[in-house]
Backbone bond lengths (Angstrom), bond angles and torsions (degrees), N, CA, C in turn:
res aa  C-N    CA-C-N  psi(-1)  N-CA   C-N-CA  omega(-1)  CA-C   N-CA-C  phi
1 X - - - 1.446 - - 1.485 108.83 -
2 X 1.332 114.55 142.99 1.447 121.09 -177.86 1.512 110.94 -76.58
3 X 1.332 113.38 136.29 1.460 118.16 174.74 1.542 109.24 -91.90
4 X 1.290 118.46 116.57 1.487 122.51 -177.43 1.510 106.94 -96.35
5 X 1.311 116.56 116.40 1.432 119.88 -179.46 1.564 108.24 -75.59
6 X 1.291 117.31 144.08 1.478 118.55 -179.11 1.522 110.25 -64.84
7 X 1.304 114.48 140.27 1.471 119.75 178.39 1.520 109.95 -95.07
8 X 1.255 115.10 152.13 1.485 121.54 179.65 1.527 109.32 -60.23
9 X 1.326 115.33 141.87 1.490 119.26 174.73 1.543 111.70 -93.57
10 X 1.332 115.38 2.29 1.415 119.94 179.90 1.520 112.36 -75.10
11 X 1.360 118.25 177.39 1.470 118.27 179.22 1.508 109.76 -67.45
12 X 1.315 114.84 158.22 1.463 120.00 177.68 1.528 110.07 -75.38
13 X 1.309 119.96 144.94 1.456 122.57 170.10 1.545 108.44 -63.53
14 X 1.309 117.40 153.36 1.492 118.97 -176.69 1.517 111.10 -118.96
15 X 1.293 119.65 16.90 1.444 120.31 -174.87 1.545 111.33 -105.37
16 X 1.306 116.81 52.95 1.518 120.94 174.48 1.481 113.67 92.26
17 X 1.345 115.71 -171.52 1.427 119.99 -179.21 1.511 114.28 -64.06
18 X 1.301 117.70 145.75 1.466 122.30 -178.39 1.511 106.77 -155.25
19 X 1.284 118.34 141.18 1.499 120.62 175.79 1.509 108.71 -72.17
20 X 1.286 115.85 122.89 1.448 119.19 177.39 1.537 112.46 -101.43
21 X 1.300 115.46 -21.83 1.454 119.93 -173.97 1.511 108.91 -162.53
22 X 1.302 113.34 139.64 1.465 119.35 167.07 1.541 107.84 -132.70
23 X 1.270 115.69 129.89 1.421 122.45 177.10 1.559 107.24 -106.02
24 X 1.276 117.36 -171.02 1.472 119.25 -177.83 1.527 111.86 -57.15
25 X 1.345 117.21 -38.58 1.485 122.21 -174.60 1.493 115.40 -121.53
26 X 1.309 118.44 -16.31 1.482 120.26 -172.40 1.515 111.85 -119.97
27 X 1.309 113.49 151.32 1.507 120.67 175.51 1.577 105.71 -123.73
28 X 1.320 114.98 136.59 1.457 119.63 179.49 1.562 109.37 -120.13
29 X 1.316 114.06 116.10 1.461 123.16 176.02 1.517 111.29 -107.01
30 X 1.279 118.47 139.26 1.438 118.11 179.19 1.474 114.78 -120.95
31 X 1.335 115.33 158.11 1.446 124.14 175.97 1.546 107.75 -136.13
32 X 1.267 116.20 129.81 1.474 120.33 -178.64 1.498 111.03 -89.38
33 X 1.288 116.84 149.78 1.451 121.76 175.51 1.555 108.46 -76.74
34 X 1.315 116.41 164.57 1.458 118.57 175.46 1.479 115.51 -58.28
35 X 1.306 114.52 -30.44 1.520 118.05 179.33 1.483 110.67 -79.79
36 X 1.302 118.01 -12.62 1.502 122.58 178.20 1.461 112.86 68.63
37 X 1.336 117.45 15.98 1.500 121.15 -179.00 1.503 112.58 -99.87
38 X 1.376 115.29 -27.09 1.459 118.53 -179.86 1.511 110.61 -121.40
39 X 1.311 113.73 155.44 1.440 121.28 -178.61 1.486 107.24 -129.72
40 X 1.382 115.88 137.86 1.479 121.95 169.74 1.469 105.94 -107.19
41 X 1.362 115.61 125.27 1.456 121.44 -179.34 1.512 110.39 -108.40
42 X 1.339 117.34 117.54 1.474 122.11 177.73 1.542 107.42 -83.11
43 X 1.282 115.29 130.58 1.497 121.63 -179.98 1.491 107.56 -109.04
44 X 1.290 114.13 121.83 1.530 119.19 179.47 1.495 110.79 -134.20
45 X 1.322 116.68 161.27 1.430 124.89 175.86 1.521 107.82 -67.55
46 X 1.337 117.03 131.64 1.478 119.31 -178.23 1.496 110.63 -67.35
47 X 1.308 119.37 -44.37 1.462 123.00 -177.98 1.508 111.65 -77.02
48 X 1.325 117.54 -47.94 1.482 121.69 -176.09 1.512 115.53 -79.12
49 X 1.350 114.01 -31.92 1.478 119.81 -176.13 1.512 111.62 78.29
50 X 1.320 119.63 3.25 1.410 122.69 176.92 1.517 113.52 -67.91
51 X 1.337 119.92 136.72 1.437 121.40 176.01 1.544 108.66 -74.36
52 X 1.346 114.08 128.83 1.482 120.82 -179.44 1.532 113.85 -102.62
53 X 1.315 117.57 -26.24 1.398 122.72 -177.40 1.501 112.20 167.86
54 X 1.324 118.69 -168.65 1.495 122.11 -179.67 1.502 110.10 -146.81
55 X 1.307 114.65 149.76 1.423 123.48 170.78 1.498 109.90 -102.14
56 X 1.322 117.40 118.05 1.482 120.08 -174.61 1.547 111.16 -129.29
57 X 1.289 114.85 155.16 1.475 122.62 174.39 1.550 108.89 -78.54
58 X 1.303 114.19 128.77 1.472 119.81 177.63 1.563 105.39 -105.97
59 X 1.325 114.04 108.31 1.515 120.68 -175.04 1.462 113.58 -56.24
60 X 1.342 116.85 -46.51 1.495 122.55 -173.35 1.570 109.97 -68.41
61 X 1.328 116.02 -35.48 1.453 118.93 -179.52 1.525 114.92 -91.77
62 X 1.326 116.77 -9.38 1.490 124.33 178.93 1.566 107.52 55.12
63 X 1.323 114.50 50.91 1.459 118.99 -178.52 1.538 109.34 -160.82
64 X 1.354 114.32 153.58 1.452 120.26 171.89 1.493 112.10 -80.64
65 X 1.319 117.98 139.32 1.446 123.52 178.24 1.558 110.03 -126.84
66 X 1.300 118.49 151.31 1.420 123.61 174.97 1.526 109.16 -102.99
67 X 1.329 116.86 125.62 1.451 121.96 177.13 1.490 112.71 -114.82
68 X 1.330 119.34 102.77 1.454 120.84 -179.46 1.554 110.96 -72.19
69 X 1.284 113.61 150.83 1.502 118.24 171.01 1.507 107.61 -73.88
70 X 1.326 115.91 152.07 1.410 121.35 179.73 1.531 111.09 -59.52
71 X 1.343 116.71 131.40 1.436 121.61 179.76 1.537 114.10 90.76
72 X 1.295 118.14 -8.17 1.474 120.86 178.31 1.543 108.91 -76.05
73 X 1.333 114.58 136.03 1.466 121.30 178.80 1.518 107.75 -116.61
74 X 1.334 117.13 143.53 1.466 120.26 -177.41 1.532 107.16 -137.45
75 X 1.348 113.26 134.09 1.467 115.95 176.80 1.526 107.42 -94.89
76 X 1.272 118.08 -177.77 1.473 124.54 -173.86 1.547 110.56 -59.57
77 X 1.322 113.97 -43.21 1.479 119.38 179.86 1.539 112.72 -59.45
78 X 1.318 116.49 -41.09 1.461 122.38 179.81 1.546 109.20 -65.91
79 X 1.310 116.68 -45.51 1.444 120.56 -179.74 1.512 113.75 -63.93
80 X 1.344 115.73 -35.97 1.477 117.30 176.49 1.511 109.80 -63.88
81 X 1.316 118.88 -44.04 1.435 123.03 175.47 1.502 112.12 -55.30
82 X 1.343 117.90 -48.92 1.415 123.25 -177.65 1.593 109.80 -63.90
83 X 1.341 115.65 -42.92 1.444 118.72 -179.43 1.555 111.50 -65.43
84 X 1.336 116.12 -34.69 1.457 121.47 178.28 1.614 108.87 -63.91
85 X 1.276 117.43 -46.10 1.416 120.09 177.90 1.544 110.81 -61.30
86 X 1.310 116.18 -43.88 1.499 121.44 177.63 1.543 109.49 -57.04
87 X 1.341 116.58 -43.73 1.454 118.78 -179.25 1.548 113.21 -62.78
88 X 1.354 115.13 -39.37 1.455 118.49 174.54 1.533 112.29 -65.67
89 X 1.275 120.10 -36.75 1.422 124.25 176.81 1.524 111.25 -61.31
90 X 1.313 115.44 -42.73 1.487 121.60 178.96 1.501 111.10 -64.58
91 X 1.357 117.54 -43.58 1.440 119.98 176.80 1.524 112.66 -62.58
92 X 1.352 116.10 -43.01 1.458 117.02 179.23 1.480 113.10 -67.30
93 X 1.341 116.59 -36.26 1.459 119.06 178.56 1.535 111.80 -63.77
94 X 1.375 115.35 -39.71 1.469 119.68 177.32 1.528 110.09 -62.29
95 X 1.330 117.13 -39.98 1.487 121.33 178.37 1.536 110.10 -61.59
96 X 1.336 115.31 -43.88 1.505 118.70 -177.21 1.468 110.50 -70.49
97 X 1.366 117.05 -35.79 1.502 121.73 179.99 1.551 110.37 -68.25
98 X 1.293 115.07 -30.19 1.472 119.65 -177.12 1.541 112.61 -75.55
99 X 1.344 115.43 -13.56 1.485 118.58 -177.81 1.515 110.52 -83.81
């Protein structure tokens, strides 16, 4: 089972891509929008470095969604890691919105 390290609850850095999390198999890099309210997280294979998909804010649904690239396959462990990062993004967005 993947050990997911706790992510910071502080605001996201805004100076370009930065690794926010690495699990056993996945790497999560983020990019902030100009408004600094939404984050796009690029999900790639830790060993291969191949881009597997992205977590993005969907304005109409008011929620983060994961969009896999065509042909990417994910097992349960990968999905748990992705869902964990999405939960942290939601918490941080709520904190920013509350300010």
